[in-house]
ROKOL-654732 format. One record per residue: residue number from 1; residue in one letter; z, y, x of N, C-alpha, C in turn. Coordinates in nm, 3 decimals, always signed. Example, Ala and Ser with C-alpha at 12.3 -4.5 7.8 and 13.67 -1.06 7.14 Angstrom:
residues 2
k, r, n_z, n_y, n_x, ca_z, ca_y, ca_x, c_z, c_y, c_x
1, a, +0.780, -0.569, +1.319, +0.780, -0.450, +1.230, +0.780, -0.330, +1.320
2, s, +0.708, -0.225, +1.285, +0.714, -0.106, +1.367, +0.787, +0.003, +1.290
END
This chain:
residues 270
k, r, n_z, n_y, n_x, ca_z, ca_y, ca_x, c_z, c_y, c_x
1, m, +1.725, -3.959, +1.842, +1.759, -3.859, +1.747, +1.672, -3.721, +1.789
2, i, +1.647, -3.637, +1.679, +1.572, -3.519, +1.717, +1.688, -3.421, +1.759
3, k, +1.627, -3.351, +1.891, +1.719, -3.244, +1.955, +1.672, -3.114, +1.920
4, a, +1.553, -3.101, +1.893, +1.486, -2.968, +1.890, +1.377, -2.948, +1.808
5, v, +1.393, -2.834, +1.733, +1.261, -2.805, +1.627, +1.214, -2.681, +1.688
6, i, +1.064, -2.679, +1.720, +0.986, -2.578, +1.768, +0.906, -2.511, +1.652
7, f, +0.925, -2.406, +1.611, +0.877, -2.334, +1.505, +0.747, -2.242, +1.550
8, d, +0.640, -2.235, +1.490, +0.545, -2.128, +1.484, +0.596, -1.998, +1.398
9, w, +0.536, -1.889, +1.426, +0.566, -1.784, +1.355, +0.487, -1.746, +1.209
10, a, +0.386, -1.673, +1.247, +0.309, -1.614, +1.126, +0.275, -1.735, +1.014
11, g, +0.320, -1.744, +0.887, +0.275, -1.834, +0.801, +0.384, -1.974, +0.800
12, t, +0.463, -1.941, +0.899, +0.554, -2.107, +0.924, +0.684, -2.016, +0.898
13, t, +0.765, -1.926, +0.975, +0.872, -1.885, +0.933, +0.857, -1.740, +0.883
14, v, +0.771, -1.658, +0.895, +0.764, -1.525, +0.865, +0.623, -1.485, +0.802
15, d, +0.594, -1.393, +0.738, +0.480, -1.369, +0.682, +0.405, -1.479, +0.580
16, f, +0.426, -1.486, +0.485, +0.418, -1.587, +0.403, +0.272, -1.551, +0.329
17, g, +0.173, -1.652, +0.383, +0.024, -1.620, +0.377, -0.044, -1.592, +0.498
18, s, +0.021, -1.556, +0.616, -0.003, -1.539, +0.746, -0.098, -1.409, +0.727
19, r, -0.061, -1.318, +0.663, -0.143, -1.208, +0.658, -0.169, -1.080, +0.750
20, a, -0.053, -1.071, +0.828, -0.063, -0.958, +0.930, -0.195, -0.967, +1.005
21, p, -0.215, -1.088, +1.085, -0.320, -1.105, +1.171, -0.468, -1.074, +1.112
22, m, -0.469, -1.121, +0.993, -0.600, -1.124, +0.934, -0.635, -0.973, +0.888
23, e, -0.553, -0.886, +0.808, -0.574, -0.742, +0.823, -0.621, -0.679, +0.938
24, a, -0.564, -0.686, +1.019, -0.564, -0.625, +1.166, -0.714, -0.677, +1.202
25, f, -0.742, -0.785, +1.193, -0.874, -0.846, +1.248, -0.971, -0.773, +1.192
26, v, -0.962, -0.783, +1.056, -1.084, -0.714, +0.987, -1.105, -0.561, +1.015
27, k, -0.988, -0.494, +1.021, -0.992, -0.363, +1.060, -1.055, -0.333, +1.218
28, l, -1.005, -0.420, +1.306, -1.072, -0.395, +1.419, -1.222, -0.436, +1.419
29, f, -1.262, -0.529, +1.365, -1.405, -0.548, +1.374, -1.495, -0.421, +1.285
30, k, -1.445, -0.396, +1.186, -1.487, -0.291, +1.120, -1.506, -0.161, +1.207
31, k, -1.394, -0.123, +1.261, -1.388, -0.003, +1.384, -1.525, -0.045, +1.478
32, n, -1.548, -0.145, +1.478, -1.646, -0.164, +1.597, -1.809, -0.203, +1.518
33, g, -1.824, -0.177, +1.403, -1.940, -0.189, +1.351, -1.977, -0.316, +1.304
34, l, -1.873, -0.397, +1.286, -1.892, -0.553, +1.252, -1.833, -0.580, +1.133
35, d, -1.873, -0.641, +1.027, -1.802, -0.689, +0.924, -1.794, -0.842, +0.907
36, i, -1.660, -0.844, +0.901, -1.589, -0.992, +0.871, -1.505, -1.003, +0.782
37, t, -1.468, -1.117, +0.712, -1.418, -1.144, +0.586, -1.277, -1.209, +0.636
38, i, -1.185, -1.201, +0.546, -1.044, -1.244, +0.579, -1.071, -1.417, +0.597
39, d, -1.147, -1.462, +0.543, -1.175, -1.609, +0.568, -1.210, -1.655, +0.700
40, d, -1.307, -1.567, +0.746, -1.379, -1.546, +0.880, -1.261, -1.549, +0.964
41, a, -1.176, -1.446, +0.953, -1.056, -1.407, +1.066, -0.976, -1.536, +1.061
42, r, -0.952, -1.595, +0.955, -0.863, -1.710, +0.949, -0.907, -1.839, +1.019
43, v, -1.036, -1.882, +1.064, -1.088, -1.993, +1.101, -1.012, -2.018, +1.221
44, p, -1.023, -1.912, +1.330, -0.956, -1.971, +1.467, -0.770, -1.958, +1.482
45, m, -0.731, -1.930, +1.341, -0.581, -1.877, +1.366, -0.502, -2.015, +1.457
46, g, -0.416, -1.940, +1.510, -0.328, -2.045, +1.608, -0.363, -2.020, +1.767
47, l, -0.482, -1.987, +1.774, -0.529, -1.951, +1.908, -0.456, -1.835, +1.957
48, n, -0.433, -1.807, +2.087, -0.394, -1.694, +2.135, -0.494, -1.573, +2.118
49, k, -0.459, -1.464, +2.089, -0.557, -1.364, +2.041, -0.676, -1.327, +2.094
50, w, -0.672, -1.343, +2.258, -0.795, -1.321, +2.320, -0.916, -1.413, +2.288
51, d, -0.858, -1.545, +2.280, -0.949, -1.654, +2.249, -0.987, -1.631, +2.105
52, h, -0.889, -1.595, +2.019, -0.932, -1.588, +1.865, -1.040, -1.476, +1.847
53, i, -1.033, -1.356, +1.917, -1.156, -1.279, +1.943, -1.282, -1.338, +1.983
54, q, -1.272, -1.427, +2.097, -1.371, -1.468, +2.135, -1.465, -1.550, +2.027
55, e, -1.383, -1.647, +1.971, -1.411, -1.745, +1.839, -1.497, -1.669, +1.745
56, l, -1.437, -1.572, +1.726, -1.488, -1.470, +1.610, -1.613, -1.399, +1.643
57, l, -1.621, -1.348, +1.759, -1.776, -1.314, +1.821, -1.860, -1.418, +1.841
58, e, -1.840, -1.546, +1.841, -1.918, -1.671, +1.842, -1.995, -1.692, +1.704
59, m, -1.899, -1.650, +1.602, -1.974, -1.706, +1.486, -2.106, -1.662, +1.471
60, p, -2.198, -1.725, +1.432, -2.362, -1.674, +1.414, -2.371, -1.537, +1.357
61, h, -2.284, -1.534, +1.251, -2.316, -1.396, +1.161, -2.246, -1.284, +1.222
62, v, -2.160, -1.296, +1.310, -2.071, -1.203, +1.392, -2.183, -1.161, +1.525
63, k, -2.199, -1.272, +1.568, -2.293, -1.246, +1.702, -2.419, -1.193, +1.680
64, s, -2.473, -1.192, +1.594, -2.599, -1.140, +1.531, -2.580, -1.004, +1.513
65, q, -2.469, -0.968, +1.430, -2.440, -0.844, +1.440, -2.405, -0.749, +1.530
66, w, -2.327, -0.809, +1.624, -2.299, -0.742, +1.766, -2.438, -0.704, +1.839
67, f, -2.517, -0.800, +1.829, -2.644, -0.772, +1.918, -2.743, -0.677, +1.842
68, n, -2.742, -0.687, +1.740, -2.791, -0.570, +1.655, -2.729, -0.433, +1.697
69, t, -2.592, -0.444, +1.689, -2.532, -0.298, +1.709, -2.543, -0.286, +1.872
70, y, -2.508, -0.344, +1.964, -2.509, -0.311, +2.088, -2.616, -0.353, +2.170
71, q, -2.713, -0.433, +2.135, -2.856, -0.478, +2.202, -2.813, -0.564, +2.315
72, r, -2.680, -0.642, +2.301, -2.656, -0.740, +2.411, -2.574, -0.843, +2.346
73, e, -2.551, -0.932, +2.417, -2.448, -1.013, +2.408, -2.315, -0.979, +2.424
74, s, -2.195, -1.013, +2.359, -2.073, -0.972, +2.411, -2.019, -1.047, +2.528
75, i, -1.953, -0.995, +2.630, -1.873, -1.060, +2.735, -1.733, -1.032, +2.751
76, a, -1.672, -1.081, +2.862, -1.523, -1.086, +2.853, -1.470, -0.957, +2.854
77, a, -1.530, -0.844, +2.905, -1.467, -0.718, +2.903, -1.477, -0.652, +2.778
78, d, -1.566, -0.697, +2.665, -1.572, -0.649, +2.532, -1.429, -0.716, +2.467
79, i, -1.413, -0.840, +2.510, -1.283, -0.903, +2.448, -1.177, -0.835, +2.491
80, d, -1.150, -0.802, +2.610, -1.054, -0.730, +2.650, -1.012, -0.570, +2.596
81, k, -1.138, -0.523, +2.555, -1.129, -0.413, +2.498, -1.078, -0.408, +2.354
82, l, -1.143, -0.516, +2.285, -1.106, -0.563, +2.137, -0.954, -0.584, +2.133
83, l, -0.929, -0.659, +2.229, -0.750, -0.710, +2.229, -0.677, -0.576, +2.233
84, n, -0.729, -0.494, +2.325, -0.648, -0.367, +2.336, -0.629, -0.275, +2.212
85, e, -0.744, -0.271, +2.150, -0.748, -0.204, +2.035, -0.668, -0.274, +1.913
86, f, -0.679, -0.404, +1.907, -0.592, -0.514, +1.814, -0.459, -0.493, +1.824
87, i, -0.389, -0.477, +1.942, -0.273, -0.486, +1.939, -0.173, -0.380, +1.882
88, p, -0.219, -0.259, +1.878, -0.148, -0.142, +1.804, -0.174, -0.178, +1.627
89, m, -0.305, -0.208, +1.601, -0.330, -0.231, +1.481, -0.236, -0.353, +1.413
90, n, -0.223, -0.448, +1.474, -0.142, -0.551, +1.446, -0.013, -0.524, +1.474
91, k, +0.055, -0.458, +1.525, +0.196, -0.419, +1.551, +0.220, -0.319, +1.416
92, v, +0.129, -0.252, +1.337, +0.132, -0.196, +1.210, +0.150, -0.308, +1.102
93, s, +0.052, -0.395, +1.102, +0.064, -0.509, +1.009, +0.193, -0.571, +1.027
94, l, +0.231, -0.632, +1.116, +0.364, -0.703, +1.170, +0.471, -0.627, +1.077
95, i, +0.503, -0.505, +1.105, +0.586, -0.424, +1.040, +0.589, -0.451, +0.879
96, e, +0.458, -0.456, +0.814, +0.460, -0.479, +0.687, +0.458, -0.593, +0.632
97, c, +0.444, -0.695, +0.733, +0.424, -0.843, +0.669, +0.530, -0.927, +0.761
98, s, +0.644, -0.871, +0.783, +0.775, -0.918, +0.861, +0.870, -1.014, +0.782
99, d, +0.854, -1.023, +0.643, +0.942, -1.097, +0.555, +0.959, -1.232, +0.636
100, v, +1.098, -1.273, +0.637, +1.111, -1.423, +0.659, +1.078, -1.501, +0.541
101, i, +1.018, -1.600, +0.570, +0.982, -1.690, +0.443, +1.105, -1.750, +0.386
102, p, +1.116, -1.722, +0.260, +1.228, -1.808, +0.164, +1.232, -1.970, +0.215
103, g, +1.378, -1.956, +0.219, +1.426, -2.101, +0.277, +1.452, -2.119, +0.404
104, v, +1.380, -2.035, +0.507, +1.383, -2.059, +0.659, +1.496, -2.061, +0.709
105, v, +1.587, -1.928, +0.672, +1.711, -1.905, +0.746, +1.799, -2.041, +0.713
106, d, +1.799, -2.075, +0.577, +1.933, -2.168, +0.534, +1.892, -2.302, +0.623
107, v, +1.761, -2.342, +0.622, +1.708, -2.460, +0.703, +1.755, -2.473, +0.850
108, v, +1.709, -2.326, +0.922, +1.760, -2.332, +1.051, +1.908, -2.326, +1.075
109, h, +1.975, -2.257, +0.982, +2.116, -2.290, +0.997, +2.173, -2.416, +0.974
110, h, +2.114, -2.489, +0.918, +2.173, -2.624, +0.867, +2.120, -2.708, +1.008
111, l, +2.017, -2.681, +1.071, +1.991, -2.761, +1.185, +2.067, -2.712, +1.283
112, e, +2.094, -2.591, +1.316, +2.196, -2.537, +1.410, +2.314, -2.609, +1.410
113, f, +2.370, -2.618, +1.278, +2.498, -2.670, +1.233, +2.514, -2.827, +1.313
114, n, +2.397, -2.866, +1.308, +2.354, -3.012, +1.331, +2.339, -3.045, +1.465
115, d, +2.344, -2.948, +1.538, +2.334, -2.948, +1.717, +2.164, -2.963, +1.740
116, i, +2.080, -2.928, +1.655, +1.939, -2.909, +1.660, +1.902, -2.800, +1.714
117, r, +1.848, -2.780, +1.820, +1.814, -2.646, +1.900, +1.669, -2.593, +1.817
118, i, +1.677, -2.451, +1.829, +1.559, -2.403, +1.752, +1.485, -2.306, +1.856
119, g, +1.366, -2.330, +1.874, +1.275, -2.250, +1.952, +1.121, -2.223, +1.889
120, s, +1.035, -2.143, +1.935, +0.929, -2.097, +1.870, +0.802, -2.091, +1.980
121, t, +0.692, -2.117, +1.929, +0.566, -2.065, +2.010, +0.462, -2.014, +1.921
122, t, +0.385, -1.904, +1.987, +0.295, -1.826, +1.920, +0.189, -1.810, +1.977
123, g, +0.071, -1.748, +1.906, -0.049, -1.715, +1.958, -0.039, -1.578, +1.996
124, y, +0.072, -1.475, +1.927, +0.113, -1.351, +1.947, +0.150, -1.320, +2.112
125, v, +0.096, -1.202, +2.163, +0.131, -1.175, +2.296, +0.316, -1.108, +2.273
126, r, +0.334, -1.108, +2.397, +0.485, -1.069, +2.396, +0.482, -0.905, +2.335
127, e, +0.398, -0.828, +2.366, +0.389, -0.690, +2.306, +0.401, -0.695, +2.161
128, l, +0.357, -0.808, +2.084, +0.359, -0.809, +1.937, +0.495, -0.881, +1.889
129, m, +0.541, -0.963, +1.969, +0.675, -1.060, +1.942, +0.784, -0.955, +1.981
130, d, +0.775, -0.861, +2.066, +0.878, -0.743, +2.087, +0.899, -0.656, +1.957
131, v, +0.791, -0.667, +1.870, +0.821, -0.597, +1.756, +0.855, -0.687, +1.624
132, l, +0.797, -0.791, +1.620, +0.841, -0.899, +1.538, +0.989, -0.973, +1.545
133, e, +1.025, -1.002, +1.649, +1.164, -1.081, +1.663, +1.278, -0.985, +1.631
134, p, +1.292, -0.862, +1.660, +1.400, -0.791, +1.607, +1.411, -0.773, +1.454
135, l, +1.276, -0.784, +1.391, +1.258, -0.775, +1.241, +1.318, -0.915, +1.192
136, a, +1.272, -1.019, +1.237, +1.300, -1.154, +1.213, +1.456, -1.146, +1.205
137, a, +1.521, -1.105, +1.351, +1.658, -1.108, +1.376, +1.755, -1.065, +1.243
138, k, +1.726, -0.944, +1.217, +1.783, -0.864, +1.113, +1.824, -0.959, +0.991
139, q, +1.698, -1.026, +0.983, +1.737, -1.112, +0.849, +1.780, -1.262, +0.858
140, g, +1.819, -1.267, +0.991, +1.896, -1.394, +0.989, +1.837, -1.518, +1.082
141, y, +1.707, -1.494, +1.138, +1.612, -1.596, +1.216, +1.617, -1.546, +1.353
142, r, +1.673, -1.650, +1.441, +1.677, -1.601, +1.590, +1.663, -1.736, +1.653
143, p, +1.520, -1.742, +1.682, +1.519, -1.881, +1.773, +1.591, -1.840, +1.922
144, e, +1.629, -1.963, +1.981, +1.712, -1.961, +2.107, +1.583, -1.917, +2.210
145, i, +1.463, -1.948, +2.214, +1.332, -1.933, +2.293, +1.216, -1.896, +2.218
146, s, +1.138, -1.803, +2.249, +1.044, -1.767, +2.186, +0.913, -1.731, +2.304
147, l, +0.822, -1.831, +2.310, +0.715, -1.847, +2.396, +0.595, -1.762, +2.334
148, c, +0.511, -1.691, +2.412, +0.414, -1.608, +2.376, +0.284, -1.654, +2.439
149, s, +0.171, -1.620, +2.381, +0.036, -1.616, +2.467, +0.059, -1.538, +2.593
150, g, +0.011, -1.592, +2.682, +0.033, -1.527, +2.834, +0.174, -1.547, +2.905
151, d, +0.252, -1.631, +2.847, +0.385, -1.675, +2.882, +0.365, -1.799, +2.988
152, t, +0.253, -1.863, +2.964, +0.215, -1.997, +3.012, +0.078, -1.973, +3.071
153, p, +0.021, -2.042, +3.173, -0.132, -2.040, +3.199, -0.223, -2.051, +3.097
154, s, -0.216, -2.164, +3.020, -0.276, -2.188, +2.902, -0.210, -2.175, +2.757
155, g, -0.275, -2.134, +2.658, -0.191, -2.130, +2.565, -0.233, -2.244, +2.452
156, r, -0.205, -2.217, +2.342, -0.230, -2.344, +2.228, -0.377, -2.367, +2.224
157, p, -0.451, -2.492, +2.198, -0.377, -2.620, +2.195, -0.286, -2.678, +2.312
158, s, -0.297, -2.638, +2.444, -0.245, -2.668, +2.552, -0.088, -2.709, +2.517
159, p, -0.006, -2.791, +2.564, +0.115, -2.841, +2.538, +0.204, -2.757, +2.637
160, q, +0.148, -2.658, +2.712, +0.262, -2.585, +2.828, +0.394, -2.531, +2.784
161, m, +0.340, -2.454, +2.647, +0.455, -2.382, +2.585, +0.560, -2.492, +2.556
162, m, +0.523, -2.592, +2.493, +0.608, -2.693, +2.421, +0.683, -2.734, +2.533
163, k, +0.637, -2.760, +2.666, +0.684, -2.812, +2.767, +0.787, -2.707, +2.830
164, r, +0.766, -2.570, +2.818, +0.868, -2.460, +2.868, +0.991, -2.491, +2.777
165, c, +0.957, -2.529, +2.635, +1.075, -2.501, +2.538, +1.171, -2.634, +2.565
166, a, +1.087, -2.768, +2.593, +1.154, -2.870, +2.621, +1.261, -2.864, +2.752
167, d, +1.181, -2.797, +2.872, +1.282, -2.773, +2.996, +1.387, -2.653, +2.967
168, f, +1.362, -2.581, +2.890, +1.477, -2.463, +2.841, +1.605, -2.550, +2.784
169, f, +1.544, -2.622, +2.691, +1.663, -2.732, +2.633, +1.691, -2.838, +2.701
170, g, +1.646, -2.889, +2.804, +1.709, -2.987, +2.897, +1.662, -3.145, +2.808
171, i, +1.536, -3.138, +2.778, +1.495, -3.268, +2.676, +1.386, -3.304, +2.763
172, d, +1.370, -3.431, +2.801, +1.273, -3.496, +2.866, +1.185, -3.583, +2.788
173, q, +1.225, -3.621, +2.654, +1.162, -3.705, +2.577, +1.079, -3.622, +2.491
174, p, +0.956, -3.621, +2.462, +0.893, -3.548, +2.359, +0.900, -3.594, +2.217
175, h, +0.952, -3.706, +2.227, +0.964, -3.764, +2.077, +1.090, -3.702, +2.015
176, q, +1.199, -3.659, +2.094, +1.300, -3.584, +2.044, +1.284, -3.452, +1.983
177, m, +1.171, -3.413, +1.979, +1.111, -3.269, +1.941, +1.013, -3.291, +1.828
178, i, +1.045, -3.175, +1.727, +0.906, -3.157, +1.609, +0.877, -3.027, +1.640
179, k, +0.733, -3.012, +1.625, +0.671, -2.918, +1.642, +0.642, -2.864, +1.468
180, v, +0.645, -2.767, +1.429, +0.616, -2.714, +1.293, +0.524, -2.588, +1.282
181, d, +0.413, -2.613, +1.234, +0.309, -2.504, +1.256, +0.212, -2.513, +1.097
182, d, +0.126, -2.416, +1.104, +0.038, -2.391, +0.980, -0.106, -2.396, +1.036
183, t, -0.136, -2.428, +1.138, -0.283, -2.424, +1.206, -0.319, -2.531, +1.304
184, q, -0.433, -2.563, +1.313, -0.494, -2.667, +1.383, -0.449, -2.653, +1.533
185, p, -0.447, -2.531, +1.591, -0.425, -2.544, +1.739, -0.269, -2.556, +1.753
186, g, -0.183, -2.509, +1.666, -0.059, -2.544, +1.672, -0.018, -2.691, +1.641
187, i, -0.088, -2.750, +1.553, -0.058, -2.906, +1.547, -0.109, -2.968, +1.652
188, d, -0.223, -2.936, +1.728, -0.293, -2.990, +1.839, -0.176, -2.970, +1.946
189, e, -0.093, -2.864, +1.967, -0.016, -2.815, +2.063, +0.082, -2.945, +2.057
190, g, +0.145, -2.970, +1.949, +0.226, -3.062, +1.937, +0.219, -3.207, +1.987
191, k, +0.107, -3.229, +1.946, +0.036, -3.358, +1.952, +0.008, -3.399, +2.102
192, n, -0.042, -3.277, +2.162, -0.096, -3.294, +2.295, +0.038, -3.305, +2.374
193, f, +0.149, -3.251, +2.350, +0.292, -3.257, +2.414, +0.366, -3.413, +2.405
194, g, +0.327, -3.452, +2.275, +0.361, -3.599, +2.254, +0.486, -3.594, +2.167
195, c, +0.474, -3.502, +2.073, +0.629, -3.486, +1.996, +0.558, -3.519, +1.830
196, w, +0.662, -3.507, +1.764, +0.646, -3.506, +1.595, +0.588, -3.363, +1.563
197, t, +0.506, -3.387, +1.468, +0.417, -3.268, +1.421, +0.443, -3.247, +1.264
198, v, +0.464, -3.136, +1.204, +0.482, -3.118, +1.055, +0.405, -2.998, +1.038
199, g, +0.299, -3.032, +0.954, +0.222, -2.910, +0.858, +0.250, -2.827, +0.786
200, v, +0.260, -2.707, +0.767, +0.294, -2.649, +0.659, +0.204, -2.597, +0.588
201, a, +0.163, -2.648, +0.469, +0.044, -2.605, +0.394, +0.047, -2.486, +0.302
202, v, +0.171, -2.467, +0.228, +0.147, -2.349, +0.136, +0.187, -2.211, +0.167
203, t, +0.275, -2.197, +0.261, +0.316, -2.045, +0.306, +0.238, -2.014, +0.425
204, g, +0.113, -2.098, +0.459, +0.063, -2.019, +0.558, -0.077, -2.009, +0.540
205, n, -0.144, -2.036, +0.674, -0.292, -2.024, +0.665, -0.404, -2.124, +0.590
206, a, -0.342, -2.228, +0.545, -0.415, -2.314, +0.445, -0.434, -2.261, +0.304
207, l, -0.349, -2.189, +0.292, -0.359, -2.136, +0.143, -0.404, -1.973, +0.152
208, g, -0.323, -1.909, +0.216, -0.355, -1.769, +0.266, -0.323, -1.675, +0.141
209, l, -0.206, -1.705, +0.071, -0.176, -1.600, -0.030, -0.033, -1.534, -0.014
210, s, -0.016, -1.404, -0.031, +0.111, -1.356, -0.033, +0.206, -1.404, -0.105
211, l, +0.320, -1.409, -0.095, +0.446, -1.472, -0.192, +0.401, -1.405, -0.333
212, e, +0.380, -1.299, -0.340, +0.387, -1.230, -0.468, +0.257, -1.267, -0.536
213, e, +0.138, -1.287, -0.463, +0.001, -1.361, -0.517, +0.029, -1.496, -0.570
214, f, +0.107, -1.566, -0.473, +0.133, -1.694, -0.523, +0.198, -1.700, -0.641
215, n, +0.322, -1.658, -0.664, +0.389, -1.637, -0.770, +0.336, -1.587, -0.897
216, q, +0.206, -1.498, -0.876, +0.159, -1.462, -1.001, +0.061, -1.539, -1.054
217, l, +0.029, -1.652, -0.976, -0.074, -1.746, -1.031, -0.045, -1.824, -1.157
218, p, -0.134, -1.850, -1.251, -0.115, -1.945, -1.375, -0.073, -2.086, -1.310
219, e, +0.024, -2.146, -1.370, +0.076, -2.291, -1.318, -0.027, -2.384, -1.270
220, l, -0.139, -2.377, -1.349, -0.238, -2.475, -1.336, -0.331, -2.450, -1.235
221, e, -0.359, -2.338, -1.186, -0.431, -2.267, -1.093, -0.338, -2.297, -0.955
222, k, -0.208, -2.284, -0.976, -0.139, -2.268, -0.849, -0.124, -2.432, -0.820
223, a, -0.096, -2.520, -0.919, -0.117, -2.649, -0.867, -0.230, -2.694, -0.809
224, s, -0.331, -2.640, -0.844, -0.463, -2.696, -0.772, -0.491, -2.635, -0.646
225, l, -0.451, -2.496, -0.613, -0.461, -2.441, -0.483, -0.376, -2.480, -0.370
226, v, -0.230, -2.547, -0.436, -0.170, -2.616, -0.350, -0.219, -2.732, -0.319
227, q, -0.264, -2.821, -0.413, -0.327, -2.972, -0.348, -0.469, -2.936, -0.251
228, i, -0.507, -2.841, -0.277, -0.609, -2.796, -0.177, -0.566, -2.765, -0.012
229, a, -0.490, -2.690, -0.055, -0.388, -2.654, +0.073, -0.335, -2.778, +0.143
230, r, -0.261, -2.858, +0.055, -0.216, -2.987, +0.129, -0.321, -3.075, +0.180
231, d, -0.426, -3.079, +0.143, -0.557, -3.152, +0.192, -0.594, -3.091, +0.318
232, r, -0.592, -2.942, +0.309, -0.627, -2.878, +0.444, -0.558, -2.925, +0.546
233, m, -0.458, -2.942, +0.528, -0.347, -2.959, +0.617, -0.312, -3.105, +0.657
234, a, -0.347, -3.196, +0.545, -0.358, -3.323, +0.612, -0.499, -3.360, +0.686
235, a, -0.596, -3.290, +0.660, -0.691, -3.289, +0.778, -0.664, -3.274, +0.917
236, m, -0.575, -3.185, +0.942, -0.528, -3.146, +1.075, -0.457, -3.261, +1.128
237, k, -0.421, -3.384, +1.034, -0.357, -3.520, +1.119, -0.200, -3.469, +1.163
238, p, -0.145, -3.388, +1.121, +0.005, -3.385, +1.146, +0.081, -3.509, +1.109
239, d, +0.187, -3.552, +1.161, +0.263, -3.652, +1.136, +0.301, -3.659, +0.978
240, f, +0.354, -3.528, +0.935, +0.385, -3.534, +0.806, +0.347, -3.375, +0.753
241, v, +0.328, -3.341, +0.624, +0.295, -3.240, +0.566, +0.380, -3.184, +0.458
242, i, +0.449, -3.054, +0.472, +0.538, -2.985, +0.347, +0.470, -2.862, +0.303
243, d, +0.517, -2.837, +0.191, +0.466, -2.690, +0.153, +0.519, -2.581, +0.209
244, s, +0.658, -2.579, +0.288, +0.738, -2.497, +0.327, +0.817, -2.541, +0.424
245, v, +0.866, -2.456, +0.510, +0.975, -2.474, +0.589, +1.104, -2.511, +0.507
246, a, +1.130, -2.463, +0.397, +1.181, -2.491, +0.310, +1.228, -2.654, +0.252
247, d, +1.148, -2.730, +0.321, +1.132, -2.870, +0.273, +1.146, -2.966, +0.401
248, l, +1.194, -2.905, +0.508, +1.186, -2.988, +0.636, +1.303, -3.079, +0.650
249, l, +1.421, -3.037, +0.605, +1.526, -3.120, +0.631, +1.518, -3.259, +0.587
250, p, +1.450, -3.302, +0.474, +1.418, -3.462, +0.440, +1.320, -3.525, +0.556
251, i, +1.238, -3.441, +0.617, +1.164, -3.479, +0.699, +1.227, -3.514, +0.850
252, v, +1.318, -3.431, +0.865, +1.404, -3.449, +0.990, +1.485, -3.593, +0.981
253, d, +1.525, -3.604, +0.862, +1.600, -3.712, +0.822, +1.527, -3.834, +0.859
254, k, +1.396, -3.869, +0.804, +1.298, -3.965, +0.790, +1.258, -3.990, +0.920
255, i, +1.223, -3.863, +1.012, +1.205, -3.884, +1.143, +1.326, -3.959, +1.251
256, n, +1.439, -3.913, +1.226, +1.534, -3.972, +1.276, +1.545, -4.147, +1.242
257, q, +1.541, -4.157, +1.102, +1.536, -4.299, +1.063, +1.412, -4.383, +1.154
258, n, +1.314, -4.308, +1.156, +1.183, -4.374, +1.227, +1.233, -4.399, +1.372
259, l, +1.290, -4.288, +1.427, +1.323, -4.324, +1.556, +1.427, -4.445, +1.572
260, s, +1.515, -4.451, +1.482, +1.635, -4.557, +1.487, +1.575, -4.690, +1.494
261, q, +1.418, -4.706, +1.430, +1.335, -4.824, +1.403, +1.244, -4.844, +1.512
262, n, +1.274, -4.777, +1.650, +1.190, -4.775, +1.748, +1.032, -4.727, +1.686
263, q, +1.032, -4.633, +1.594, +0.892, -4.602, +1.548, +0.885, -4.441, +1.612
264, f, +0.734, -4.410, +1.680, +0.730, -4.278, +1.744, +0.612, -4.224, +1.685
265, p, +0.585, -4.082, +1.731, +0.442, -4.022, +1.677, +0.329, -4.087, +1.686
266, k, +0.276, -4.113, +1.563, +0.147, -4.167, +1.558, +0.039, -4.160, +1.645
267, v, +0.020, -4.048, +1.686, -0.098, -4.001, +1.761, -0.036, -3.919, +1.890
268, v, -0.020, -3.940, +2.004, +0.007, -3.858, +2.107, -0.116, -3.872, +2.221
269, n, -0.183, -3.738, +2.234, -0.283, -3.704, +2.312, -0.247, -3.640, +2.446
270, q, -0.168, -3.739, +2.541, -0.137, -3.681, +2.654, -0.224, -3.683, +2.776
END
């Protein structure tokens, strides 16, 4: 039986469309003389923010802009500087984009009522989570444990944060846990740990629209974009794909049924 569910944050439980990091990254790079798009900023989503910045700087069109601006290639000290500038920018974005996604609180309360523990992992650093967690708690979402970039020697897609969650809950069988995420590094984090993985397609990075933008779409366009997002998430190879955490409970039931029949996660990369 499932004993714990470990959720991602932006795009999974809060911030429909995962907008807060994107806006901050675009502003950060513009401040430093570099032009990136929202789509560029989304590519490395799920990594810890230092690695995220490094990946952005390695994009050919960004790398060339950096060289033209600074007459040299970027180094680790540049990433440190950019991260220090990013954190206060992202704090502002977090406050603006901190709404808990519809359905999350009800699902979490149902899981807790059925003795399923709730944890979380994120690519955000602790300084950012110190802003976000109280905002989410006021709306009724309070994971028992939240692990951040920097809390373990390696961040996602390493399984180290998942292992810390398992130890906190006293769970020694990965297949008794579910990782719910909207990014490739987050899905891989779960797979590398050996647990079930559930990919969130519509509320997160795969679609990238705010709730207001999504609700204003004509129905045919909405249906088309939803299918594209589902396909993008399926390509990340989670065990299951859902549109939103609001759709998670039937998946938990399905996984428990699978376990009762000695069926385990289909991919375990330990």
